[in-house]
C-alpha positions in Angstrom: -165.5 108.2 -6.1 -169.4 108.0 -6.2 -171.2 106.6 -9.4 -174.9 107.0 -10.1 -176.3 104.7 -13.0 -179.7 105.2 -14.6 -181.9 103.0 -16.8 -185.2 104.0 -18.1 -187.4 101.2 -18.5 -190.6 102.2 -20.6 -193.8 100.3 -20.1 -193.3 99.5 -23.6 -189.5 98.5 -23.4 -187.9 95.4 -22.0 -188.1 96.0 -18.3 -186.2 95.3 -15.3 -182.5 94.6 -16.3 -180.6 95.3 -13.1 -178.2 98.0 -12.6 -174.7 97.0 -12.5 -171.7 98.7 -10.9 -168.0 98.0 -11.8 -167.6 95.6 -8.9 -170.6 93.6 -8.5 -174.2 93.2 -9.6 -176.8 95.1 -7.4 -179.1 92.3 -6.9 -182.8 92.7 -5.9 -185.6 90.5 -4.8 -187.8 88.7 -7.4 -190.3 91.0 -8.7 -188.3 94.1 -8.1 -189.6 96.9 -10.2 -192.5 94.9 -11.6 -195.3 95.4 -9.1 -197.1 98.4 -10.3 -199.4 100.4 -7.7 -202.9 99.3 -9.4 -205.4 100.6 -9.6 -203.9 103.9 -10.2 -205.2 107.4 -11.0 -203.3 110.4 -11.5 -204.4 114.1 -12.2 -203.0 116.7 -14.3 -201.6 119.7 -12.2 -204.5 121.9 -13.2 -207.0 119.3 -12.4 -208.7 116.5 -14.3 -207.5 113.0 -14.7 -204.4 112.3 -16.8 -204.2 108.4 -16.8 -205.9 105.3 -15.1 -204.2 102.3 -14.7 -205.4 98.7 -13.8 -204.8 95.1 -14.4 -207.2 93.3 -16.4 -208.7 90.1 -14.9 -207.3 87.8 -17.6 -205.2 84.6 -17.5 -202.0 86.6 -18.7 -200.9 89.7 -16.5 -202.3 92.5 -18.8 -202.0 96.0 -17.7 -204.4 98.6 -19.1 -203.3 102.3 -19.3 -206.2 105.0 -20.3 -205.0 108.4 -21.0 -206.9 111.6 -21.2 -206.4 115.0 -22.3 -206.8 118.4 -20.3 -210.5 118.2 -21.2 -211.1 114.8 -19.9 -211.5 113.2 -23.2 -210.0 109.8 -23.7 -206.9 110.0 -26.2 -205.3 106.6 -25.8 -205.6 103.1 -24.4 -202.6 101.1 -24.0 -202.8 97.4 -23.2 -199.5 95.6 -22.1 -198.3 92.0 -21.7 -195.0 92.8 -19.8 -191.9 92.2 -21.8 -194.0 90.4 -24.6 -196.3 92.9 -26.4 -198.4 96.0 -26.4 -201.5 97.2 -28.1 -202.7 100.9 -28.6 -206.0 102.2 -29.3 -206.1 106.1 -30.1 -209.2 108.4 -30.4 -209.9 111.6 -32.2 -211.1 114.6 -29.7 -214.8 113.8 -30.6 -214.4 110.1 -29.5 -214.1 108.1 -32.5 -211.3 105.8 -33.2 -208.1 107.2 -34.8 -206.0 104.2 -35.2 -205.4 101.0 -33.6 -202.2 98.6 -33.5 -199.6 96.6 -31.8 -196.2 96.0 -31.2 -194.1 92.9 -30.2 -191.0 92.8 -28.1 -187.6 91.9 -29.6 -183.9 92.3 -28.5 -183.9 95.9 -30.3 -187.0 97.3 -28.6 -190.7 97.0 -29.9 -191.6 96.2 -33.5 -194.9 96.9 -35.2 -196.9 93.7 -35.4 -200.2 92.4 -36.6 -203.1 94.2 -38.1 -203.1 98.1 -38.0 -206.2 100.2 -38.7 -206.4 103.9 -39.3 -209.8 105.8 -39.4 -211.0 109.1 -41.1 -212.7 111.5 -38.7 -215.9 110.6 -40.0 -215.5 107.0 -38.9 -214.6 105.4 -42.3 -211.6 103.1 -42.4 -208.8 105.0 -43.9 -206.1 102.4 -44.1 -205.5 98.7 -43.0 -201.9 97.4 -42.9 -200.4 93.9 -41.9 -196.8 93.8 -40.3 -194.7 91.0 -39.3 -192.1 92.2 -36.8 -191.7 95.6 -38.5 -192.1 94.5 -42.2 -195.1 95.5 -44.0 -196.7 92.5 -45.6 -200.0 93.9 -46.9 -201.7 97.1 -47.1 -204.9 98.9 -48.3 -206.1 102.5 -48.3 -209.5 104.1 -48.7 -210.8 107.7 -49.1 -213.6 109.1 -47.0 -216.1 107.7 -49.2 -214.8 104.1 -48.9 -213.1 103.8 -52.2 -209.7 102.3 -52.6 -206.9 104.6 -53.4 -203.2 104.4 -53.9 -201.2 103.7 -50.8 -199.4 106.8 -49.5 -198.9 106.3 -45.8 -195.9 107.7 -44.2 -193.8 104.8 -42.4 -193.6 107.1 -39.4 -197.2 106.2 -38.5 -195.8 102.7 -37.2 -193.1 104.3 -35.0 -193.1 104.2 -31.3 -190.5 106.3 -29.4 -190.8 106.4 -25.5 -190.4 109.5 -23.5 -186.9 110.2 -22.5 -185.3 112.9 -20.5 -184.0 116.0 -22.4 -180.8 115.9 -20.2 -179.4 113.1 -18.1 -180.7 112.7 -14.7 -178.7 114.1 -11.9 -179.7 112.6 -8.5 -177.7 113.5 -5.6 -176.0 110.7 -3.6 -177.5 110.6 -0.3 -174.9 111.9 2.2 -175.6 109.5 4.9 -175.2 106.6 2.4 -172.1 108.2 0.8 -170.5 108.9 4.2 -170.7 105.0 5.1 -169.9 103.8 1.8 -173.6 102.3 1.3 -174.6 101.3 -2.3 -178.1 100.8 -3.3 -180.9 101.4 -6.0 -184.2 102.8 -6.5 -187.1 102.0 -9.2 -189.9 104.5 -9.6 -192.8 104.8 -12.0 -192.9 108.1 -13.8 -195.8 109.6 -15.5 -195.6 112.5 -17.8 -198.1 114.5 -19.9 -198.0 114.9 -23.8 -195.6 117.8 -23.3 -193.2 115.7 -21.3 -194.2 117.5 -17.9 -193.9 115.2 -15.0 -197.2 114.6 -13.5 -196.3 112.1 -10.8 -193.6 109.8 -9.5 -194.5 106.5 -7.6 -191.7 104.8 -5.8 -191.9 101.0 -6.5 -188.7 99.5 -4.9 -185.7 100.8 -3.2 -182.9 99.5 -1.2 -183.2 102.3 1.2 -185.7 105.3 1.6 -182.9 107.7 1.2 -182.1 106.3 -2.4 -186.0 106.4 -3.3 -186.2 110.1 -2.0 -183.0 111.0 -4.1 -184.2 109.7 -7.2 -187.8 111.0 -6.9 -186.7 114.5 -6.5 -184.2 114.3 -9.5 -187.1 112.9 -11.7 -189.6 115.5 -10.5 -187.1 118.3 -11.5 -186.4 116.7 -15.1 -187.9 117.8 -18.3 -188.8 115.0 -20.7 -189.3 114.6 -24.6 -192.9 113.2 -24.6 -193.8 109.8 -26.1 -194.5 109.6 -29.8 -196.9 107.0 -31.4 -197.8 107.2 -35.0 -196.2 110.6 -35.3 -198.2 112.3 -32.5 -197.1 112.9 -28.9 -199.0 111.1 -25.9 -199.0 110.9 -22.2 -196.9 108.2 -20.9 -195.8 106.2 -18.0 -192.5 104.4 -17.7 -190.3 103.0 -14.9 -186.9 104.5 -14.2 -184.2 102.8 -12.2 -181.4 104.7 -10.3 -178.4 102.8 -9.1 -175.8 104.3 -6.6 -172.4 102.7 -6.1 -169.0 103.6 -4.3 -165.7 102.7 -5.4 
């Protein structure tokens, strides 16, 4: 019997838990699935840059991802300390800030944390909220003239939902590996636009090239539900692990 196990590891999800089959752990070298291909620039299929990624020259390993719309305008900046926290800054089409806020890692995913700010299209501060591991501890809201008004922000503005496949991936177990009973695994960086269309797949690590090729082909043929932040869809990149086992 052949078994294919899949784990999706978003850049804003706890990363790089190993794929396990029923007989043994598929162990990988230290750093497996964590070394991202920086600097990175990926275009839309119809032209124009979708995302740029780089490692910031700071003491902590901070990754910065800049996402653009089809007109080349910056829509989102994501700053991530792997497995610890992530901070987003979103922009209106005209270039002004729309909101900024962050999340902290927890055993149950990422929780809203710290000071969040939302802005009116005219640049005026619309709302400021303080959160502690998902709990709202302080809040203030203003109208477009800067006057304080009653708080009526929908809690959905603090939600973060990573992109995910519409249907489970169905990679082919490589015939040469299956014939010889070879087990293995593959980790890929997958980037999709704000409609969930795959824009690029970067192989990060694999135990054999046939596993990397099999996973990449399946990922490219998949359709995704796009990432949602503060109630809106955004482009996204995430790691996907595919494990192959025979028993």
